[in-house]
C-alpha positions in Angstrom: -30.6 -17.4 -0.4 -27.6 -19.6 0.2 -25.2 -18.4 2.9 -22.2 -18.1 0.6 -24.2 -15.9 -1.8 -25.3 -13.7 1.1 -21.7 -13.3 2.2 -20.7 -12.2 -1.3 -23.5 -9.7 -1.4 -22.5 -8.2 2.0 -18.8 -7.9 0.8 -19.9 -6.3 -2.5 -22.0 -3.8 -0.7 -19.3 -2.9 1.8 -16.8 -2.4 -1.0 -19.2 -0.2 -2.9 -19.8 2.0 0.1 -16.1 2.3 0.9 -15.4 3.5 -2.7 -17.8 6.4 -2.2 -15.9 7.8 0.8 -14.2 11.1 -0.1 -12.3 13.7 1.9 -14.0 16.9 2.9 -14.3 19.4 0.0 -12.8 22.8 0.3 -16.0 24.7 0.8 -17.9 26.5 3.6 -19.0 24.3 6.5 -22.2 22.6 5.7 -22.0 23.2 2.0 -24.3 20.7 0.2 -24.8 19.0 3.6 -21.2 18.0 3.9 -19.8 17.5 7.3 -16.8 19.8 7.8 -15.4 22.6 5.7 -14.2 26.1 6.6 -15.7 28.8 8.8 -14.4 32.3 9.8 -15.3 35.0 12.2 -14.2 38.6 11.8 -12.7 39.8 15.1 -11.4 43.2 14.1 -10.9 45.1 10.9 -7.7 43.2 10.1 -8.1 40.1 12.3 -10.0 36.9 11.8 -10.5 33.5 13.5 -10.6 30.7 10.9 -11.3 27.0 11.2 -11.3 24.0 8.8 -12.7 20.6 9.9 -12.4 17.4 7.9 -14.2 14.1 8.0 -12.6 10.7 8.8 -11.1 10.5 5.3 -9.5 13.9 5.4 -5.8 13.8 6.4 -4.2 16.2 8.9 -2.1 17.7 6.0 -5.2 18.4 3.9 -7.0 20.1 6.9 -4.0 22.4 7.6 -3.5 23.2 3.9 -7.2 24.2 3.6 -6.9 26.4 6.6 -3.9 28.3 5.2 -5.6 28.6 1.8 -8.7 30.1 3.4 -6.6 32.5 5.4 -4.9 33.6 2.2 -8.2 34.0 0.3 -9.6 36.2 3.1 -6.5 38.3 3.1 -6.8 39.1 -0.6 -10.6 39.5 -0.5 -10.1 42.2 2.2 -7.4 44.1 0.2 -4.4 42.9 2.2 -1.1 41.4 1.0 0.1 39.1 3.8 -1.2 37.5 6.9 0.4 36.3 10.1 -0.9 33.5 12.4 -1.2 34.8 15.9 -2.0 31.3 17.2 -2.6 28.1 15.3 -3.6 24.6 16.4 -4.8 21.3 15.0 -7.0 19.0 17.1 -7.5 15.3 16.5 -10.8 13.7 17.5 -10.3 10.0 17.9 -13.0 7.4 18.4 -13.1 3.7 18.0 -15.8 2.0 15.9 -16.7 -1.6 15.9 -17.3 -3.0 12.4 -19.0 -6.4 11.9 -17.1 -8.9 9.9 -19.2 -10.7 7.3 -16.9 -13.7 7.2 -17.5 -14.9 10.7 -19.8 -17.8 11.5 -23.1 -16.0 11.0 -24.0 -18.0 7.9 -24.3 -21.4 9.6 -22.1 -24.4 9.3 -21.2 -23.7 5.7 -18.8 -20.9 6.5 -16.1 -20.9 9.2 -12.9 -22.9 10.0 -13.3 -26.5 11.0 -11.0 -29.4 11.1 -11.7 -33.1 10.7 -9.9 -35.8 12.6 -10.1 -39.5 12.9 -10.9 -40.8 16.4 -12.9 -43.6 18.0 -13.2 -45.4 14.7 -14.9 -42.5 12.8 -14.2 -39.1 11.3 -15.4 -36.2 13.5 -15.5 -32.5 13.0 -14.0 -30.0 15.4 -15.0 -26.4 15.2 -12.9 -23.5 16.5 -14.4 -22.8 20.0 -13.6 -19.0 19.6 -15.3 -18.7 16.2 -18.3 -16.5 16.4 -17.1 -14.8 19.6 -14.9 -12.4 17.7 -17.4 -11.3 15.1 -16.3 -7.7 14.9 -13.2 -5.6 14.2 -12.3 -2.4 15.9 -11.3 0.5 13.7 -9.8 3.8 14.8 -11.4 6.9 13.3 -9.6 10.2 13.4 -11.0 13.6 12.4 -8.9 16.7 12.3 -9.9 20.3 12.9 -7.4 23.2 12.4 -8.0 26.6 13.9 -6.0 29.9 13.6 -6.3 33.5 14.5 -4.7 35.7 11.8 -3.7 39.3 11.5 -3.6 40.8 8.0 -1.3 43.5 6.6 -0.4 45.5 3.5 2.9 45.7 1.7 5.7 43.2 1.9 5.4 40.6 4.6 7.5 41.2 7.7 11.0 39.8 7.3 12.1 37.2 9.8 8.5 36.4 11.0 8.1 32.6 10.5 4.4 32.9 11.0 3.9 35.5 8.2 2.7 34.3 4.8 2.4 36.1 1.4 -1.2 35.6 0.6 -0.9 35.4 -3.2 2.0 32.9 -2.9 -0.1 30.7 -0.6 -3.0 30.8 -3.1 -0.7 30.0 -6.0 0.9 27.0 -4.2 -2.1 25.5 -2.4 -5.2 26.1 -4.5 -4.5 23.2 -6.9 -3.9 20.8 -4.0 -7.2 21.0 -2.2 -10.3 19.0 -3.1 -13.0 21.3 -4.6 -16.8 20.5 -4.5 -18.0 18.5 -7.5 
């Protein structure tokens, strides 16, 4: 196979795989083998610890939205009207990944920058001396995980509490904005 055809196939495969990347679906952790999702632990009758973790394609906003939605759903499932976050945090896990670049001089003399110059009575070729030494790119990969401890209550939500949420309002506002499993 010619080197230029090989390069085209590598690029086509990379584009195909990148098109398949989707954010973490709003589902229990491990649902259909997905990495991430929500998890909860009942601490007391009216208190839960909840988490939602996303993959490298899931934004911080999506992770935090999914956490609040799960808190609201748990609140209504348990017969309560509102919930208040006792503590809430979003952690970012950052790592750096090296990605090979298919356009570097792996494919022989047919691919790569070169210049021709006239010297000593003949045309000569000069190759970039750094070509082939930088055959990878470094990409930052971020993954977010949001956690919260919530306390649930009945009746109208406490006035003046910035950490209190009406569960039905949260469900109405956020349920259409999360990615559901297909």
